[in-house]
C-alpha positions as a printed NumPy array, in Angstrom:
array([[  0.167,  -0.063,   0.047],
       [  1.081,   3.534,  -0.659],
       [  2.204,   4.657,   2.743],
       [  2.366,   8.218,   1.536],
       [ -1.436,   8.339,   2.122],
       [ -0.79 ,   7.931,   6.074],
       [  1.026,  10.958,   6.788],
       [ -2.099,  13.033,   7.702],
       [ -3.259,  13.736,  11.198],
       [ -4.383,  10.872,  13.052],
       [ -8.256,  11.392,  12.782],
       [ -8.129,  12.505,   9.072],
       [ -6.774,  10.07 ,   6.457],
       [ -7.586,   8.54 ,   2.973],
       [ -6.036,   5.024,   2.988],
       [ -7.316,   2.144,   5.081],
       [ -5.358,   1.206,   8.21 ],
       [ -4.051,  -2.176,   8.96 ],
       [ -7.255,  -3.441,  10.639],
       [ -9.266,  -2.24 ,   7.746],
       [ -7.102,  -3.961,   5.276],
       [ -7.209,  -7.322,   6.97 ],
       [-11.026,  -7.179,   7.073],
       [-11.109,  -6.189,   3.399],
       [ -9.063,  -9.135,   2.527],
       [-11.421, -11.278,   4.527],
       [-14.167,  -9.737,   2.442],
       [-12.756,  -9.895,  -0.945],
       [-10.215, -12.788,  -1.306],
       [-11.059, -16.27 ,  -1.86 ],
       [-10.858, -19.414,   0.008],
       [ -7.845, -19.92 ,   2.281],
       [ -6.553, -16.32 ,   1.706],
       [-10.072, -14.903,   3.126],
       [ -9.754, -17.347,   6.101],
       [ -6.179, -16.391,   6.755],
       [ -6.98 , -12.733,   6.66 ],
       [ -9.948, -13.136,   8.992],
       [ -7.987, -14.876,  11.533],
       [ -5.217, -12.283,  11.313],
       [ -7.796,  -9.592,  11.869],
       [ -9.378, -11.403,  14.932],
       [ -5.958, -11.733,  16.533],
       [ -5.182,  -8.098,  15.669],
       [ -8.36 ,  -6.15 ,  16.074],
       [-11.112,  -8.547,  17.036],
       [-11.473,  -7.284,  20.581],
       [-10.892,  -3.601,  19.816],
       [-14.075,  -3.094,  18.218],
       [-15.027,  -2.07 ,  14.591],
       [-15.246,   1.47 ,  13.362],
       [-17.988,   2.388,  11.146],
       [-16.156,   1.602,   7.92 ],
       [-15.238,  -1.778,   8.986],
       [-18.658,  -2.568,  10.364],
       [-20.023,  -2.055,   6.704],
       [-17.93 ,  -4.75 ,   5.451],
       [-19.255,  -7.322,   7.542],
       [-22.067,  -8.738,   5.152],
       [-19.224,  -9.325,   2.606],
       [-17.084, -11.039,   5.136],
       [-19.991, -13.107,   6.16 ],
       [-20.683, -14.447,   2.477],
       [-17.007, -15.074,   1.974],
       [-16.433, -17.053,   5.159],
       [-19.742, -18.97 ,   4.695],
       [-18.565, -19.932,   1.331],
       [-15.178, -21.083,   2.974],
       [-17.161, -23.428,   5.103],
       [-15.163, -22.53 ,   8.218],
       [-15.863, -23.327,  11.664],
       [-16.446, -19.567,  13.109],
       [-18.56 , -18.704,  16.121],
       [-19.044, -15.092,  14.975],
       [-20.698, -16.221,  11.745],
       [-24.101, -16.15 ,  13.488],
       [-23.655, -12.644,  14.673],
       [-22.595, -11.569,  11.048],
       [-25.68 , -13.299,   9.7  ],
       [-27.639, -11.066,  11.834],
       [-25.746,  -8.024,  10.341],
       [-26.279,  -9.339,   6.747],
       [-30.144,  -9.816,   7.47 ],
       [-30.61 ,  -6.312,   9.055],
       [-28.748,  -4.878,   5.942],
       [-30.996,  -6.837,   3.556],
       [-34.146,  -5.609,   5.352],
       [-33.133,  -2.064,   5.614],
       [-32.032,  -1.857,   2.063],
       [-35.221,  -3.372,   0.883],
       [-37.146,  -0.633,   2.768],
       [-34.895,   2.212,   1.505],
       [-35.084,   1.028,  -2.026],
       [-38.953,   0.696,  -1.756],
       [-39.31 ,   4.189,  -0.475],
       [-36.94 ,   5.727,  -2.94 ],
       [-39.129,   4.216,  -5.939],
       [-41.761,   6.588,  -4.745],
       [-39.351,   9.548,  -5.257],
       [-38.466,   8.253,  -8.802],
       [-42.019,   8.041,  -9.706],
       [-42.747,  11.575,  -8.296],
       [-39.945,  13.014, -10.407],
       [-40.948,  10.986, -13.424],
       [-44.387,  12.362, -13.155],
       [-42.947,  15.872, -13.082],
       [-41.236,  14.998, -16.412],
       [-37.744,  14.705, -14.763],
       [-35.37 ,  12.059, -15.732],
       [-33.395,  10.263, -12.837],
       [-30.089,   8.454, -12.435],
       [-29.638,   6.466,  -9.188],
       [-26.135,   6.71 ,  -7.675],
       [-23.824,   5.057,  -5.343],
       [-24.972,   2.26 ,  -3.07 ],
       [-28.445,   1.681,  -4.395],
       [-27.259,   1.333,  -8.072],
       [-24.337,  -0.796,  -7.047],
       [-26.377,  -3.002,  -5.083],
       [-28.763,  -3.676,  -7.689],
       [-26.421,  -3.721, -10.83 ],
       [-23.469,  -5.333,  -9.529],
       [-23.705,  -6.919,  -5.907],
       [-27.122,  -8.411,  -6.821],
       [-27.704,  -9.273,  -3.269],
       [-29.553,  -6.689,  -1.011],
       [-27.696,  -7.928,   2.108],
       [-24.298,  -7.369,   0.954],
       [-23.639,  -3.552,   0.864],
       [-25.049,  -1.27 ,   3.616],
       [-26.52 ,   1.993,   2.657],
       [-27.464,   5.013,   4.733],
       [-29.517,   6.756,   2.22 ],
       [-30.189,   6.821,  -1.528],
       [-28.624,   9.342,  -4.067],
       [-30.638,  10.425,  -7.037],
       [-29.347,  12.563,  -9.909],
       [-31.577,  14.891, -12.018],
       [-30.31 ,  16.981, -14.932],
       [-28.671,  20.276, -13.703],
       [-31.16 ,  22.286, -15.711],
       [-34.222,  20.496, -13.938],
       [-33.047,  21.154, -10.381],
       [-35.582,  23.987,  -9.572],
       [-38.432,  21.838, -11.002],
       [-37.205,  18.907,  -8.828],
       [-37.258,  21.072,  -5.823],
       [-40.882,  22.222,  -6.384],
       [-42.062,  18.59 ,  -6.913],
       [-40.265,  17.508,  -3.626],
       [-41.675,  20.469,  -1.626],
       [-45.122,  19.787,  -2.796],
       [-44.814,  16.117,  -1.901],
       [-43.695,  16.965,   1.653],
       [-39.967,  16.357,   1.43 ],
       [-38.012,  18.504,   3.847],
       [-34.502,  19.806,   3.101],
       [-31.959,  19.431,   5.629],
       [-30.846,  22.451,   7.758],
       [-32.688,  25.122,   5.829],
       [-36.386,  25.571,   4.464],
       [-36.877,  25.13 ,   0.818],
       [-37.244,  28.85 ,   0.275],
       [-33.458,  29.299,   1.481],
       [-32.241,  26.902,  -1.075],
       [-30.993,  29.831,  -3.432],
       [-28.888,  29.47 ,  -6.568],
       [-26.16 ,  31.001,  -4.474],
       [-26.181,  28.327,  -2.048],
       [-26.715,  25.461,  -4.52 ],
       [-24.534,  26.369,  -7.618],
       [-21.411,  25.473,  -5.385],
       [-22.776,  22.111,  -4.199],
       [-23.512,  18.73 ,  -6.153],
       [-26.433,  17.723,  -3.804],
       [-28.599,  18.405,  -0.86 ],
       [-30.207,  16.203,   1.545],
       [-33.931,  15.592,   2.152],
       [-36.052,  13.747,   4.579],
       [-39.851,  13.213,   5.073],
       [-42.098,  12.428,   8.098],
       [-41.745,   8.671,   7.878],
       [-37.984,   8.729,   8.643],
       [-36.81 ,   8.31 ,   4.993],
       [-33.856,  10.17 ,   3.643],
       [-32.247,  10.7  ,   0.242],
       [-29.709,  13.004,  -1.451],
       [-31.048,  14.991,  -4.67 ],
       [-27.948,  15.38 ,  -6.804],
       [-27.598,  17.743,  -9.815],
       [-24.085,  16.821, -10.216],
       [-22.508,  13.449,  -9.81 ],
       [-19.268,  14.677,  -8.256],
       [-18.447,  17.527,  -5.774],
       [-15.128,  18.077,  -7.577],
       [-16.84 ,  19.246, -10.735],
       [-19.903,  21.55 , -10.563],
       [-19.631,  23.036, -14.182],
       [-23.014,  23.396, -15.998],
       [-22.166,  20.778, -18.37 ],
       [-20.183,  18.433, -15.984],
       [-22.643,  15.641, -16.131],
       [-23.585,  15.497, -19.91 ],
       [-21.499,  12.657, -20.436],
       [-22.91 ,  10.716, -17.492],
       [-26.341,  11.19 , -19.016],
       [-25.193,  10.127, -22.572],
       [-23.849,   6.903, -21.377],
       [-26.245,   6.139, -18.607],
       [-27.713,   2.555, -18.631],
       [-31.271,   1.458, -17.633],
       [-31.863,   0.195, -14.17 ],
       [-35.082,  -0.964, -12.11 ],
       [-35.553,  -0.035,  -8.669],
       [-38.334,  -1.867,  -6.718],
       [-40.07 ,  -2.267,  -9.869],
       [-39.654,   1.451, -11.185],
       [-37.666,   2.145, -14.451],
       [-34.85 ,   4.616, -13.942],
       [-30.979,   4.606, -15.028],
       [-27.623,   4.43 , -13.363],
       [-24.206,   5.342, -14.531],
       [-22.156,   3.051, -16.969],
       [-19.494,   0.879, -15.474],
       [-16.858,   3.279, -16.716],
       [-18.511,   6.259, -15.105],
       [-19.252,   4.274, -11.859],
       [-15.606,   3.469, -11.54 ],
       [-14.66 ,   7.2  , -11.977],
       [-17.171,   8.287,  -9.469],
       [-16.168,   5.562,  -6.897],
       [-12.44 ,   6.553,  -7.044],
       [-12.957,  10.164,  -6.825],
       [-15.256,   9.957,  -3.895],
       [-13.176,   7.28 ,  -2.188],
       [ -9.955,   9.66 ,  -2.41 ],
       [-11.171,  12.136,  -0.055],
       [ -9.758,  12.404,   3.499],
       [-12.281,  11.781,   6.258],
       [-12.217,  10.723,   9.837],
       [-13.118,   7.103,   9.13 ],
       [-11.727,   6.342,   5.524],
       [-14.731,   5.097,   3.376],
       [-12.929,   1.691,   2.624],
       [-16.406,   0.712,   1.089],
       [-15.092,   2.283,  -2.229],
       [-12.36 ,  -0.37 ,  -2.445],
       [-15.047,  -3.202,  -2.249],
       [-17.19 ,  -1.271,  -4.686],
       [-14.506,  -0.711,  -7.169],
       [-13.163,  -4.389,  -7.107],
       [-16.701,  -5.535,  -7.551],
       [-17.302,  -3.47 , -10.555],
       [-14.052,  -4.465, -12.167],
       [-14.677,  -8.052, -11.736],
       [-18.436,  -8.046, -12.804],
       [-18.18 ,  -5.499, -15.716],
       [-15.286,  -6.981, -17.395],
       [-14.47 ,  -5.46 , -20.878],
       [-17.551,  -3.231, -20.4  ],
       [-15.095,  -0.738, -18.699],
       [-14.209,   1.765, -21.573],
       [-10.624,   2.561, -20.606],
       [-10.024,   5.035, -23.415],
       [-13.152,   6.927, -22.448],
       [-12.04 ,   6.82 , -18.715],
       [ -8.787,   8.342, -19.719],
       [-10.578,  11.134, -21.467],
       [-12.685,  11.833, -18.48 ],
       [ -9.53 ,  11.783, -16.1  ],
       [ -7.848,  14.275, -18.208],
       [-11.12 ,  16.411, -18.72 ],
       [-11.786,  16.622, -14.891],
       [ -8.164,  16.964, -14.031],
       [ -8.285,  13.874, -11.747],
       [ -5.093,  12.191, -13.161],
       [ -3.379,  11.99 ,  -9.848],
       [ -6.512,  10.679,  -8.161],
       [ -7.097,   7.959, -10.859],
       [ -3.334,   7.182, -10.723],
       [ -3.41 ,   6.71 ,  -6.969],
       [ -6.713,   4.867,  -6.65 ],
       [ -6.424,   2.442,  -9.647],
       [ -2.775,   1.874,  -9.192],
       [ -3.643,   0.908,  -5.577],
       [ -6.433,  -1.505,  -6.667],
       [ -4.118,  -2.996,  -9.175],
       [ -1.194,  -3.631,  -6.711],
       [ -3.053,  -4.499,  -3.624],
       [ -6.06 ,  -6.364,  -5.053],
       [ -4.823,  -7.567,  -8.312],
       [ -7.794,  -5.683,  -9.895],
       [ -8.149,  -6.122, -13.678],
       [ -6.736,  -2.494, -14.527],
       [ -4.735,  -2.711, -17.771],
       [ -0.912,  -2.078, -16.848],
       [ -0.295,  -0.163, -20.208],
       [ -3.156,   2.181, -19.357],
       [ -1.634,   2.846, -15.869],
       [  1.67 ,   3.357, -17.558],
       [  0.263,   5.834, -19.959],
       [ -1.513,   7.662, -17.005],
       [  1.883,   7.942, -15.178],
       [  3.421,   9.992, -18.144],
       [  0.677,  12.57 , -18.104],
       [  1.641,  16.221, -16.883],
       [ -0.783,  17.891, -14.376],
       [ -1.302,  21.36 , -13.191],
       [  0.073,  22.953, -10.116],
       [ -3.42 ,  23.318,  -8.798],
       [ -4.151,  19.739,  -9.332],
       [ -0.89 ,  18.707,  -7.388],
       [ -2.053,  21.067,  -4.514],
       [ -5.444,  19.549,  -4.454],
       [ -4.146,  15.971,  -4.51 ],
       [ -1.658,  16.811,  -1.591],
       [ -4.651,  17.881,   0.459],
       [ -6.307,  14.491,  -0.167],
       [ -3.331,  12.396,   0.936],
       [ -1.885,  14.717,   3.336],
       [ -4.54 ,  16.983,   4.955],
       [ -2.365,  17.685,   8.126],
       [ -0.045,  20.127,   6.031],
       [ -3.256,  22.2  ,   5.178],
       [ -6.29 ,  22.871,   7.179],
       [ -7.329,  19.575,   8.821],
       [-11.144,  19.917,   9.65 ],
       [-11.669,  21.919,   6.387],
       [ -9.775,  19.546,   4.15 ],
       [-12.697,  18.419,   2.28 ],
       [-14.105,  21.988,   1.796],
       [-10.626,  23.076,   0.649],
       [-10.437,  20.362,  -1.997],
       [-13.938,  21.513,  -3.322],
       [-12.72 ,  25.09 ,  -3.258],
       [ -9.601,  24.488,  -5.14 ],
       [-11.56 ,  22.595,  -7.747],
       [-14.16 ,  25.472,  -7.871],
       [-11.34 ,  27.873,  -8.429],
       [ -9.921,  25.68 , -11.144],
       [-13.188,  25.742, -13.178],
       [-14.038,  29.435, -12.544],
       [-10.744,  31.097, -13.254],
       [ -8.624,  28.284, -14.723],
       [ -6.457,  27.647, -11.874],
       [ -5.222,  31.17 , -10.969],
       [ -3.837,  30.9  ,  -7.418],
       [ -2.438,  34.426,  -7.048],
       [ -5.818,  36.387,  -6.262],
       [ -7.195,  36.24 ,  -2.713],
       [ -6.868,  32.462,  -2.322],
       [ -7.596,  32.487,   1.483],
       [-10.516,  35.058,   1.53 ],
       [-11.898,  33.205,  -1.618],
       [-12.178,  30.122,   0.535],
       [-13.958,  31.949,   3.329],
       [-16.618,  33.358,   0.896],
       [-16.764,  30.02 ,  -0.946],
       [-17.093,  28.062,   2.219],
       [-19.905,  30.454,   3.42 ],
       [-21.849,  29.557,   0.285],
       [-21.125,  25.842,   0.451],
       [-22.463,  25.649,   4.172],
       [-25.442,  27.855,   3.286],
       [-24.621,  30.621,   5.567],
       [-25.713,  34.131,   5.147],
       [-22.72 ,  35.864,   6.603],
       [-18.958,  34.949,   6.705],
       [-18.638,  35.71 ,  10.309],
       [-21.174,  32.806,  11.041],
       [-18.386,  30.283,   9.873],
       [-16.56 ,  30.071,  13.415],
       [-19.815,  29.058,  14.965],
       [-20.457,  26.548,  12.243],
       [-17.06 ,  25.164,  12.705],
       [-17.811,  24.251,  16.347],
       [-20.953,  22.522,  15.234],
       [-18.983,  20.384,  12.738],
       [-16.063,  19.735,  15.252],
       [-18.772,  18.542,  17.79 ],
       [-20.412,  16.245,  15.264],
       [-16.959,  14.841,  14.317],
       [-16.116,  14.225,  17.994],
       [-19.371,  12.53 ,  18.561],
       [-18.833,  10.215,  15.639],
       [-15.339,   9.293,  16.673],
       [-16.365,   8.585,  20.216],
       [-19.462,   6.591,  19.51 ],
       [-18.467,   4.807,  16.278],
       [-16.675,   1.718,  17.468],
       [-18.927,  -1.49 ,  17.532],
       [-18.084,  -4.973,  18.795],
       [-18.854,  -8.354,  17.263],
       [-18.703, -10.045,  20.666],
       [-21.429,  -7.877,  22.394]])
């Protein structure tokens, strides 16, 4: 594994730690290799609890160890996790089918993103991949109509009333979360990726979208090529608990899609979106550590590509956030990307003040001086997450 990804502060990182790596091997490797990784994980971390990212891998570990036919007392507990995941995912997808119908009735096309799409199209088992919510993409130009339709149907935006979701707030974002009175949640997207919020950023995703059925309702999802790009970009973001699920997602897609991944088009997308370093790191890691079927000549060609100074700075924040601004690492990444698209990467004009103004808009605040208060709110949420996130299989 690229050790360079571990230089960040202890609570913000992008690569899996040793415990997570062992559990990933128990989830993804075959036969004796999976069993050996599981036993090493139990000896190393089994009594220390599981962080949220590791807990999300348990259904995959359960399936793998069940197939290996080993005598493992914890299998019954993991079976319970698998069954709860299956039930919860069924309920989520059934609820989101109503949202897709609602938007379709308003004449708005949809693409289902992330976990829901991957579960239906690649895992093909509702118990294998945990989901917290569902992400639905609409065309950028249809965002306003989608907000009106959701408001009329009783969906409530997070943090602010629907009237406060102005273009100033939304134009710097890729999505906004909604909930209803029955405890259901979903994220409405008008862009696939937070790193590219240009007006035409998603045209190619719509052009290559593939049909998908969710709980009997017809919609679309990304092509395997675009899923892979999205997963790698989203996974290479520094957070308190690395979203190691992206590794399982990417390996699953690469194994299931085969020659349906268009590597030439992926190279073009990587270049256009200035994600060369992200793709180089993520796909190189998948090839080295997981023997993922990534063409070596494609990776070699990627290694020869030149990148801009802004892209280098942004990538450094991804893998080494401690040298920048810690808690605001993700916002800083988005800001650098926003600057890149708005003024072609000119870093000489008011970089820090520009970030303050950008973050005000990103967080939906009316005045810049509200940011210190909002930072305390974010820090409190992070602390609560870190203090309460561990779970134990032995409880």
